[in-house]
Phi, psi and omega in degrees: 000328182299335181290344179284344181274122181292141177281137179289148175284177185299319181294315178296320179298317178296317180298315179297319179296317178296317179296320178297313179301318180294324181291340181284347183262015186291319185232090182290351179286344179256102181287125178237123182293148177292135181274125171226183184301313182299318180296320179296315178300315181296325179293320177292321179295320178297318178297317179298317178297324177298313181290336176281353179082017181276333180221153179289152174300131183295330183277321187253338184080001182273137174265120182218157180244132174220091186296330179296314178289326176299314180298321180299317180292323176295317179298323177297317178297319178297317178299317179298317179300314181294317183287337182257007182305129180087353182246003182256152171289166180297324179295316179296318179298314179297319180300308184293323178295316180296317180296316179299314180301311181298315180295320179296321179294318178294319180301314180299315180297316182289338181281347182289000000 
């Protein structure tokens, strides 16, 4: 179905990007960190830790375990590592490898 949606040309894409960027400056009282690769990896890792029952859910404050969702987030990180191989800085590469290792070890322990 996605093929039915027309792709924007370069000019339309730039206009949409500019409008999106401008909309992000509406409320400066709410600090939102800039998203980069490390921040994205950390957000997935935080979600995995939440599903592993290591930290409370940010929305509810409840600590719960869902190993299926934890595994899904770990698998996403592994896929990202594989798909970005050769395109990451050494810091980014070390970060994602370390996070995957730590999450996999916790997953194995929680699965027992």
